[in-house]
C-alpha positions in Angstrom: -40.1 -38.9 23.6 -38.7 -37.1 21.9 -36.5 -37.4 18.5 -32.8 -36.4 18.1 -33.7 -33.6 14.9 -36.1 -31.8 17.7 -33.8 -32.3 20.5 -31.1 -30.8 18.0 -34.0 -28.0 16.5 -34.2 -27.0 20.0 -30.7 -26.7 21.5 -30.0 -24.8 18.3 -32.6 -21.8 19.0 -31.2 -21.7 22.9 -27.4 -21.1 22.0 -29.0 -18.7 19.2 -30.2 -16.8 21.3 -27.9 -15.5 23.9 -26.5 -13.8 22.6 -23.5 -10.8 23.8 -24.4 -6.5 23.1 -20.3 -6.4 24.1 -19.4 -8.7 21.9 -16.3 -8.2 20.4 -15.9 -8.9 15.9 -14.0 -12.0 15.0 -14.1 -11.5 11.4 -13.3 -9.0 9.0 -16.2 -7.8 6.6 -13.9 -8.5 2.9 -15.9 -5.5 1.3 -14.0 -2.9 3.0 -9.7 -2.7 3.7 -10.2 -1.8 7.3 -13.0 -1.6 10.0 -12.4 -0.3 14.2 -14.6 0.9 16.9 -13.7 4.0 17.9 -15.5 5.9 20.9 -18.7 3.0 20.0 -19.3 3.7 17.3 -18.2 1.2 14.3 -16.4 2.3 11.3 -16.3 0.4 7.8 -12.9 2.8 5.4 -10.9 1.8 2.8 -8.9 3.8 0.7 -9.2 7.7 0.0 -9.3 5.6 -3.6 -12.1 2.9 -1.9 -10.0 0.4 -2.4 -8.0 -1.8 -0.6 -4.0 -1.8 -1.8 -1.7 0.8 -0.4 -1.4 3.6 -1.1 1.8 5.8 -1.1 2.6 8.3 1.5 3.0 11.8 0.2 5.7 13.1 2.1 8.9 12.1 1.4 9.7 11.2 5.2 8.0 8.2 5.1 9.4 6.3 1.6 8.0 3.3 0.1 10.7 1.9 0.1 10.8 1.9 3.8 7.2 1.3 4.8 3.6 0.2 3.7 1.5 3.2 4.0 -2.3 0.8 4.7 -5.2 4.5 5.0 -8.8 4.0 5.8 -11.3 7.3 5.2 -14.4 7.5 6.7 -15.7 10.8 5.1 -12.8 13.4 5.7 -11.9 10.9 8.9 -9.0 8.7 8.4 -6.8 6.1 10.6 -2.8 5.6 8.5 -0.8 2.4 9.6 2.7 2.9 8.4 4.6 -0.4 8.5 8.4 0.2 8.5 8.9 -2.7 6.1 11.4 -4.6 8.4 8.5 -5.3 11.0 6.7 -6.5 8.2 6.2 -10.1 9.5 3.7 -11.5 12.4 4.4 -10.4 15.6 2.8 -7.0 17.4 4.6 -3.8 17.3 4.3 -1.4 20.5 2.5 2.1 19.2 3.2 5.0 21.1 5.2 8.1 21.9 8.7 6.8 21.3 7.3 5.8 17.6 6.0 9.1 16.9 9.0 9.8 14.6 9.8 9.0 10.8 12.1 5.9 11.5 9.4 3.4 13.4 5.9 1.4 12.6 3.1 4.5 13.6 -0.8 5.1 13.5 -1.5 8.5 12.9 -4.9 9.8 13.1 -7.0 12.1 11.4 -9.9 13.0 13.0 -11.7 16.0 11.8 -15.1 16.4 13.5 -12.6 16.5 17.1 -12.0 20.0 18.2 -8.9 19.6 18.9 -5.3 17.6 17.8 -5.8 13.0 18.3 -2.1 12.1 19.0 -2.2 8.4 18.9 0.0 8.1 22.1 -0.6 4.2 23.6 -1.2 1.3 21.4 -0.4 -2.4 19.2 -0.2 -2.7 16.1 -0.6 -6.5 15.1 0.2 -8.2 12.0 -1.8 -11.4 12.1 -0.8 -12.4 8.5 1.3 -12.1 5.0 1.3 -14.1 2.3 4.7 -12.4 0.2 3.6 -14.1 -3.1 0.2 -12.4 -3.0 1.7 -9.5 -1.4 -1.4 -9.1 1.5 -0.8 -8.2 5.1 -3.5 -8.7 7.8 -4.3 -7.7 11.3 -5.3 -5.8 14.0 -4.6 -2.8 15.8 -6.3 -1.0 18.7 -4.9 2.6 20.6 -5.9 6.0 22.4 -5.5 9.1 21.4 -5.3 12.8 22.9 -4.7 16.3 22.5 -1.3 16.5 23.2 1.3 14.7 22.4 2.6 13.5 25.9 1.1 10.6 28.3 -1.8 9.6 29.2 -1.9 12.1 32.6 -5.0 14.3 34.8 -4.1 16.8 32.6 -3.9 15.1 28.9 -6.5 12.3 28.8 -7.6 10.1 26.7 -9.7 11.6 23.9 -10.3 9.1 21.1 -9.7 5.3 22.0 -10.2 3.2 18.6 -10.6 -0.4 19.7 -10.8 -3.5 17.3 -9.7 -3.0 13.8 -8.6 -4.7 11.6 -7.3 -4.0 7.9 -6.8 -6.9 4.9 -4.3 -4.3 2.1 -2.6 -5.1 -1.0 0.6 -3.8 -0.6 3.4 -3.3 -3.8 0.0 -3.0 -6.3 1.4 -0.8 -9.2 -0.2 1.7 -10.7 
């Protein structure tokens, strides 16, 4: 007769061996402000200053009084989440061609290793946690890019697929 301890160890070994290569990432690496799977490759990113703080936009059409800019950079490639302050609450924000202007929350992809510019034409940004006292915003995102800023079609197919995006940033931090 086996002891309960032996049975427990056996069960733990069986459960530990059951893994899937297709498993969705479930946890954000605290060493990075942003992670994402881009065209099947995992990216780990911080802002251009290698930290997890929001950055100021260089362009006046995204003023810090109206937007929080979250940059994730890997080499010369970059994902920029521009969150409208009025959207800074828990919930999902659809991203698409209709949001591609300076008045709405949007995502930009600067992917220098692609031959053509990458336009975010469809996606979703979700704010899952916000601490207004500590000034921390966290959430997820996914999106598809195309070479032209128009809907996905036979002539404008997906050129970059971003999945399992996770972010965790401090915002309104004094420089």
